Residue frames as a rotation matrix with the C-alpha (Angstrom) as fourth column:
MET 1
0.325 0.875 -0.358 15.96
0.698 -0.478 -0.534 -21.50
-0.638 -0.076 -0.766 34.15
SER 2
-0.114 -0.318 0.941 16.03
0.933 -0.359 -0.009 -19.12
0.341 0.877 0.338 31.21
ASN 3
-0.452 -0.122 -0.883 16.69
0.558 -0.811 -0.174 -15.42
-0.696 -0.572 0.435 31.73
ILE 4
-0.925 0.160 0.344 14.85
0.243 -0.444 0.862 -14.48
0.291 0.881 0.372 28.54
ILE 5
-0.519 0.789 -0.327 11.79
0.107 -0.320 -0.941 -12.36
-0.848 -0.524 0.081 29.15
GLU 6
-0.535 0.435 0.724 9.01
0.841 0.190 0.506 -12.73
0.083 0.880 -0.468 26.62
LEU 7
-0.907 0.190 -0.375 7.53
-0.104 -0.966 -0.237 -9.35
-0.408 -0.175 0.896 25.74
GLU 8
-0.506 0.767 -0.396 4.69
-0.673 -0.064 0.737 -10.75
0.539 0.639 0.549 23.69
PRO 9
-0.107 0.533 0.840 1.84
-0.863 0.370 -0.345 -12.50
-0.494 -0.761 0.420 25.51
ARG 10
-0.960 -0.247 0.132 1.48
-0.175 0.897 0.406 -16.22
-0.219 0.367 -0.904 24.86
LEU 11
-0.358 0.913 0.195 -2.31
0.886 0.399 -0.237 -16.01
-0.295 0.088 -0.952 25.03
LEU 12
-0.989 -0.007 0.145 -4.09
0.076 -0.877 0.475 -13.44
0.124 0.481 0.868 22.88
ARG 13
-0.278 0.945 -0.173 -7.49
-0.155 -0.222 -0.963 -11.86
-0.948 -0.241 0.209 23.18
VAL 14
0.157 0.413 0.897 -9.67
0.795 0.486 -0.363 -12.66
-0.586 0.770 -0.252 20.17
SER 15
0.961 0.216 -0.175 -9.39
0.096 -0.847 -0.523 -9.04
-0.261 0.485 -0.834 19.00
GLU 16
0.223 -0.958 -0.183 -5.56
-0.672 -0.287 0.683 -9.24
-0.706 -0.029 -0.708 19.17
ALA 17
-0.362 -0.302 0.882 -5.56
0.286 0.864 0.413 -12.51
-0.887 0.402 -0.227 17.21
ALA 18
0.618 0.672 0.408 -7.85
0.632 -0.117 -0.766 -10.89
-0.467 0.731 -0.497 14.62
LYS 19
0.789 -0.378 -0.485 -5.36
-0.466 -0.882 -0.070 -8.06
-0.401 0.281 -0.872 14.06
ILE 20
-0.230 -0.937 0.263 -2.44
-0.507 0.346 0.789 -10.47
-0.831 0.048 -0.555 13.70
ALA 21
-0.361 0.155 0.920 -4.38
0.545 0.836 0.073 -12.70
-0.757 0.527 -0.386 11.28
GLY 22
-0.956 -0.018 -0.293 -5.79
-0.190 -0.724 0.664 -9.75
-0.224 0.690 0.688 9.33
VAL 23
-0.516 0.856 -0.024 -9.43
0.593 0.377 0.711 -10.68
0.618 0.353 -0.703 9.82
CYS 24
-0.195 0.538 0.820 -12.33
-0.501 -0.773 0.388 -8.77
0.843 -0.335 0.420 11.34
LYS 25
-0.726 -0.106 0.680 -13.30
-0.686 0.190 -0.703 -9.44
-0.055 -0.976 -0.211 14.95
SER 26
0.312 0.917 0.246 -16.54
-0.856 0.384 -0.346 -11.20
-0.412 -0.103 0.905 14.02
ARG 27
0.588 -0.192 -0.786 -14.64
-0.466 0.714 -0.523 -13.64
0.661 0.674 0.330 11.77
ALA 28
-0.538 -0.841 0.061 -12.11
-0.491 0.253 -0.834 -14.20
0.685 -0.478 -0.549 14.57
TYR 29
-0.400 0.479 0.781 -14.89
-0.818 0.198 -0.540 -15.06
-0.413 -0.855 0.313 17.02
GLU 30
0.689 0.625 -0.367 -16.32
-0.725 0.587 -0.361 -17.41
-0.010 0.515 0.857 14.39
PHE 31
0.125 -0.747 -0.653 -12.93
-0.409 0.561 -0.720 -19.15
0.904 0.357 -0.236 14.04
ALA 32
-0.758 -0.389 0.524 -12.72
-0.611 0.141 -0.779 -19.48
0.229 -0.911 -0.344 17.82
ALA 33
-0.050 0.856 0.515 -16.27
-0.863 0.222 -0.454 -20.83
-0.503 -0.467 0.727 18.10
ASN 34
0.798 0.465 -0.383 -16.07
-0.602 0.644 -0.472 -23.36
0.027 0.607 0.794 15.25
GLY 35
0.731 -0.539 0.419 -12.67
0.142 0.721 0.678 -24.79
-0.668 -0.436 0.604 16.24
THR 36
0.818 -0.491 0.301 -10.65
0.276 -0.125 -0.953 -23.30
0.505 0.862 0.033 13.38
TRP 37
-0.123 -0.823 0.554 -8.51
-0.475 -0.441 -0.761 -21.68
0.871 -0.357 -0.337 16.08
HIS 38
-0.130 -0.028 -0.991 -7.65
0.732 0.672 -0.115 -23.56
0.669 -0.740 -0.066 19.24
THR 39
0.194 0.260 0.946 -8.90
-0.358 -0.879 0.315 -21.67
0.913 -0.400 -0.078 22.29
VAL 40
-0.663 -0.322 -0.676 -8.18
0.567 0.374 -0.734 -21.58
0.489 -0.870 -0.066 25.99
ARG 41
0.400 0.839 0.370 -10.89
0.211 -0.477 0.853 -20.57
0.892 -0.264 -0.367 28.44
LEU 42
-0.806 -0.539 -0.242 -9.92
0.409 -0.213 -0.887 -18.52
0.427 -0.815 0.393 31.48
GLY 43
-0.626 0.714 -0.315 -13.14
0.143 -0.293 -0.945 -18.23
-0.767 -0.637 0.081 33.40
ARG 44
0.490 0.865 0.106 -15.48
0.362 -0.092 -0.928 -16.47
-0.793 0.493 -0.358 30.98
SER 45
0.324 -0.464 -0.824 -12.64
-0.722 -0.684 0.102 -15.16
-0.611 0.562 -0.557 28.83
VAL 46
0.873 -0.111 0.475 -11.52
0.378 0.771 -0.513 -16.82
-0.309 0.628 0.714 25.61
ARG 47
0.301 -0.847 -0.438 -7.87
-0.618 -0.523 0.587 -16.67
-0.726 0.094 -0.681 24.59
ILE 48
0.981 -0.098 -0.166 -6.03
-0.093 0.513 -0.853 -17.82
0.169 0.853 0.494 21.48
PRO 49
0.494 -0.868 0.050 -2.56
0.359 0.256 0.897 -19.35
-0.792 -0.425 0.438 21.98
ARG 50
0.418 -0.397 -0.817 -0.06
-0.682 -0.732 0.006 -17.31
-0.600 0.555 -0.576 19.94
ARG 51
-0.643 -0.744 0.183 1.85
-0.458 0.565 0.686 -20.41
-0.613 0.357 -0.704 18.79
GLY 52
-0.287 0.629 0.723 -1.32
0.588 0.711 -0.385 -22.06
-0.756 0.315 -0.574 17.53
LEU 53
0.725 0.544 -0.421 -2.30
0.070 -0.667 -0.742 -18.93
-0.685 0.509 -0.522 15.62
GLU 54
0.067 -0.796 -0.602 1.17
-0.823 -0.386 0.418 -18.69
-0.565 0.467 -0.680 14.09
ARG 55
-0.729 -0.279 0.624 1.02
0.015 0.906 0.423 -22.36
-0.684 0.317 -0.657 13.03
TRP 56
0.230 0.909 0.348 -2.40
0.598 0.151 -0.787 -21.77
-0.768 0.389 -0.509 11.46
LEU 57
0.698 -0.025 -0.715 -1.04
-0.410 -0.833 -0.371 -18.79
-0.587 0.552 -0.592 9.52
ASP 58
-0.410 -0.909 -0.072 2.01
-0.669 0.246 0.701 -20.82
-0.620 0.335 -0.709 8.43
GLU 59
-0.460 0.321 0.828 -0.29
0.442 0.892 -0.100 -23.57
-0.770 0.320 -0.552 7.13
LEU 60
0.664 0.734 -0.144 -2.30
0.283 -0.424 -0.860 -21.02
-0.693 0.530 -0.489 5.13
GLU 61
0.341 -0.629 -0.698 0.90
-0.777 -0.607 0.167 -19.67
-0.529 0.486 -0.696 3.59
THR 62
-0.670 -0.588 0.452 2.05
-0.287 0.768 0.573 -23.19
-0.684 0.255 -0.683 2.74
GLN 63
-0.043 0.761 0.647 -1.29
0.630 0.524 -0.574 -23.99
-0.776 0.383 -0.502 1.13
ALA 64
0.832 0.350 -0.431 -1.06
-0.027 -0.750 -0.661 -20.77
-0.554 0.562 -0.614 -0.87
GLY 65
0.621 -0.662 0.421 2.42
0.772 0.423 -0.474 -21.75
0.136 0.619 0.774 -2.04
LEU 66
0.816 -0.332 0.474 4.21
-0.300 -0.943 -0.143 -18.86
0.494 -0.026 -0.869 -0.36
ASP 67
-0.066 -0.917 -0.394 7.80
0.431 0.330 -0.840 -18.89
0.900 -0.225 0.374 0.87
GLU 68
-0.034 -0.008 -0.999 8.72
0.999 0.000 -0.034 -17.90
0.000 -1.000 0.008 4.44
ASP 69
-0.842 -0.332 -0.426 9.19
0.363 -0.932 0.009 -14.27
-0.400 -0.147 0.905 3.37
GLY 70
-0.033 0.953 -0.302 5.67
0.091 -0.298 -0.950 -14.15
-0.995 -0.059 -0.077 1.89
SER 71
-0.279 -0.100 -0.955 6.73
-0.873 -0.388 0.296 -14.23
-0.400 0.916 0.021 -1.76
ALA 72
0.773 0.610 -0.173 5.38
-0.616 0.657 -0.435 -16.71
-0.151 0.443 0.884 -4.27
ALA 73
0.197 -0.692 0.695 7.35
-0.153 0.678 0.719 -19.93
-0.968 -0.248 0.028 -4.49
């Protein structure tokens, strides 16, 4: 068992995911609704898995031809 405590939540509210991705909340809800972002339903709440969001952002950077530090390749 690992003794590492994660300080960041693994599941994000749509508004939190919007801030991380740099999009407005309405666009974030659109991404959640149309399947652009994988979602998890907890009752009536919708959550975005942090890892999935980070992979999506990594793919966008790769498509844009950016290095890991965000500079042009």
